[in-house]
N, C-alpha and C positions, 0 to 999 in steps of 0.2 A: 499595424504598418510592418516593424520592424520584424515579429513572427512571423508573417503573410511572407518575406520575401526572404527568408530562412526557411521556410518550411518548401516552395520553391526550388531552394537549390537543395533539399535533402531531395528534394523529387526528382531533382534531373540526377540524384545520381554519389552526391559528393555526402551522406549521409542518411539511410533510410533504418528508421526502428521497424520497418515489418516482419512480423508476425514469422519465425518457423527456420529467420538461418538470420547468422549472425552480421549484424550491422559493419558496414565498410570503415565508418570511421573511429570503430574502436583500433586499437596501436597494433601491430605486430603481437609485439610481446605481451599483451591484454590478451589477444587472442590463444595465445599460448595456455594461458593461467584457463580461461572459459570456453577450450575447443571440449572439454566434454560436459560441457552447464546443463546442454539436453542431450547428452551423451550420444551410445547405440548409434545401432545401424537397423534403417527396419529390415533389411535381409537377416540381421541374427533375430531378427523377431520382438526384439523391444522396439515400445513405441509409448511409454512414459519415462519420465523422471522424475522419483520422490524423494525430497527434502523433508528431514525431523526435522520444525524449527523448535530448538530446542527454546532459544528465546523467548517464544510464546507461551502464554497459561490459560487457563480457563478458570472463571469466575461466574458462577450460576445464580442463578436469580430468577424467582419462582414465589406465587403466593397468588391469592384474589389481586392484590393489587399490582403486582408486577409490574403490567403493560402501562398503565397510567403514571409511576414512577420510573420507568425509564422515557418516559413520551415525554414527561416536566426535566428531564436532565440531558436527551442526545439530541442529535440535530437533521435526525433525521427518523423515518418513520419505520416499523417492527416489521422483521421479518414474518412470516406467517408462522401460527405453531400449533401443535394439538394434533390429535388422530384426523385421517381421515372422511369427509364426512363423502355420505353414499358414494357412491362410483368412484369416485376422483379418488385418485392417488396420491397417497401423502406428498409434500413436499420439502424439502431440507433444504429451499432459500434461503439465502443468507445477506445482510444489510451493511453496509459500511455507516460507519458514523464516527462523530467526533464525543469529547465530552468537552466544554467548556468553564471557564470561570465567568465570574460573573462581571469581566469586563470584554469576554467574546472570546481569549486567546483560548486555545488550543491548550488541556491537560490530558488529555487520554487521546490516540485512537485505535478503534475496536470492531472489530467485525463481529455480527451478531449469528447467531440460531434460535431459530424455535427449535425446542427440542420436541421431539414425537408423541412422546409418552404421556404429556399431560394435556389437560384437559382446556375447554372455552371459560370454563368457571374460574379456572385455576392454573392459568398459563404458565408457561416456563422461558428460559431461553438459555442460553451460554454464551456469555461474553470475552472472547480471544482479546487478548492485550500482551502489553509487555510484560516478560516476568518481573524483571525490575522493579514494575509498579505497580504489582499486586499489592500489595500493603495499603498506600496511600489511595487507589482505587477501591478497595473497602471500605477505606474509613472515610473518601468520599461521597461512596452512597451512602455510608451509615448518619452521615452528616445531613442528609437531606431525608433520611428514611420518615423519620420521628413516626405517628401513630400507623404507618400501613402496612399491612399484613403484607409483608416481605420479607422471605427470609434470602437474604445473602451469604454464599460459601463460597470456598475455591473449589472447584471439581480436576482433580488430578489424576480421574482418573484413567480420564483418554487427552490425546497428544496429537500435539497442531501438526499436518502436513502440509506441503505444500504438492502438486501436484502439475507440470507439463511435463508436453510433447515434446518427443526427442525430433532436434535436427537431422534432417531435412523434411521431415514426413510433416504432417500440415495438421491437425488434431484431428479433421473429420475422415483421415485416413484407420482412426479404432477410437470412435468414441465413446465413452464414457455415460453413464447413466444417474444420475440422482438417488440417494439412499439417504434413508431414516428410520437408522433403528438407534435401539438402546443404545448400543454397542459401539454405531457404527456411522458419519453423517458422513455424505458423499455432494457438494455441491459448486457450482461453478462458484467464481470467485467472484463478487459483486461488483471490486473498482475496476476492472476492464478483464475483456477477454484476452489480454496480454498475458492476465496471469496467472490462467489454466484455472485448476479447481482448488479448493480446501479439504483437507481430509480430516475428517475428527475420529481420531479408533484408540481401542484398546491394544491392537496389533498391530505384528508390524505392516508399513503401510506399501512397500512392495508388492509384497503377496496378495494385499488385496485389489491390486491393479492389475486387469489384464496387461501382459507383457509389460511389466514394468521393471524398475533397476533402480537402483540406489544410489540417489547422488548428493557432489559435494557440497556443503553449507554454503560454503564463500562461492560457487559460481552461482547458488541461487540469489544471494546480497548482489552480484553482478547485473545479472539478467535486472532484477526490478531496478535497478540503479539506473541502467541502460535504458527500461521504460519507465522513468521518472515518479518510480512508486516509492516515497517515505515511506518509512514503517517503525513505529518506537520512538522512543526518549532522544536518544541518539540525534536523528530523522526529524522529531516534530518537539524541540523542549518542552518544558511542560511550562506554561506561562508566558514565554516569548513568542508562538506563533499564531499569527493569522489562518482561519482554513482558508479563507475564499483564495489567499497570497499560494500556498499550501497546495491548491487546485481540489479544493474539498467539491465543487462544482463537479467537477471535469471525471471524479470518483466515483459521483451516480453518492453522494454522502450528504444530501442537507436537502432537506423539503424545507421549500416556500409557503408550503399552502397548509402545513401540519400547524398542531395548537402551540402555545407559547415556549422556550427550552431557556433553561440561564444559559445568558449570553447571546441569547435571537436580535437582541436589538442593534446593537453595532453590524450583525453578519446581516443583515434584511438590509439593514439604510445601505451597505456598502454593495452589495452586489444590486440594487435599485438603480441605483447612480453609476453605475455599470464601469466607476475607476479600479480600479487595481493595476494601480503602477509598479508591484513587483510579483514576481512568481518564481516560485521552487520549480529550474530547468535542469535537464540531466546534462551534465558537463563531460567531457574528456580532458585529459591532464596529458602534457606530455613535454616531456627533460626530466632532469633527472631529480625523483622523487626520494624526500627523507626517508629513511628505514622505515618509521612510525608511522609517514601518512602527512597528510595535510592536516594540520590542524580545526578541528569544528570554530569556528567564527573568524576565520582566515578572510583579509577583507585581498578580494578580485577586482583588480587594477585595469581602467580600461586602457590599454599601452599607448594610443596616440596624444593623451591629453593629461595620464597621471590621473585621473577624477576617480572614483570610488563606484564600479558597477553592483557590486551587491558585497555577498558572503559567502563565502564555502559553506555549507552545512554538514556533509557526511559523505564517504566513500569508499568503492575497496578499491584497490588498485588504481585502473589508470580510469575510471569511471567515480562516480558520484553524484549528487546534487550542491547546487549554490544558489541560493537566493539574490535574484541579478532582477534592476531595473529594466525594464520588460526593452526604453529605448536603447539600452545598450547591448543588446546580445549577439548582435551579425558583427562586433569586435573592431579590430584583436585585443584581449583583456589577457591579462597574467598575473597569475602569484608569484609575490614573493616568499622566499620559507626564508626558514631560521637557516641555514648557513647562507643568504643571500644570493642564492639561486634561483632563476625567473623559472617557473616551470609558467608554460601557455593554456590556457584555458579553453576551451569551445564549447559554447551553449548549443540547443537544438533542440527547436519544437518536435516531441511526439505524432506521431503519425497519428496515433490513434484522438490525441485530443479531439474536442467537437470543430467543425468546419466557422464558426463562430469566432473562435479564439484564432486564426489563425490568419 
């Protein structure tokens, strides 16, 4: 109910996360930072902004047992892989998923890509993950590999790019086409249309995107925080985060019809009971911010009662993510900084979330 009421307020003009323009709820000083977010002017021939994601890397998993091996560890089905069949065009579709521990908490968030050069007998996949988690993810996979015919190895040959349409141009005005080649994979981001496209390539990203330009990485993070998208170990601390509280369902990251996987029991039970009291919400911050930003885990307080609404998770400038109890998001909320100053926190329900969640 609280989320639905807040959404109606956003729709009335107090702060929409509509695609293709800067949301009105971002403070002016943040807009100054993010004005070049999707940059460019269509009149100048620029339609897309490409962001080199240095903190994301790739792991290749291939072999005859690659598919069943990954299905037993991931929350979601696998994307298509292998060469085209018949007259069909090869698909570079991606899938989003989490690796969970046995307690059902998130260890790593990944975007999966099917490798076009593999066969149905020996499928192969690329796993996009947080660069800082590369070693531990490899150990996690090795622990469950046992006798399976699977090869797990880093794949530094390809770089990860995010491709987003420029403001105010809508994505339909300059469409991209999926590509699935040995040295280039271009596909829609599987989490939400608000996150544009994912590009894996050995080459310079903007050169491969028609009417593309290079973007500032800080602007990419500001954009995804505005859209409420967690990514990497800072936003999803390993072993501490419940996948459904992190909106995994909204981001198309879990299948409730696939076979068993590590951590499935708690995830499925929570989903079928329909009781999710806390969620990651995008938030804006207003007030004197510390030079180093708000520390992860800082308490978010209900101003009227002094009760704890949740915890700040991560952010960029004046926007971020906070894990909040849903009944508290109408606020007003605040954070007390280490300098004993008060920062106002405003939560919002993204417009791309499914209607049932609003």
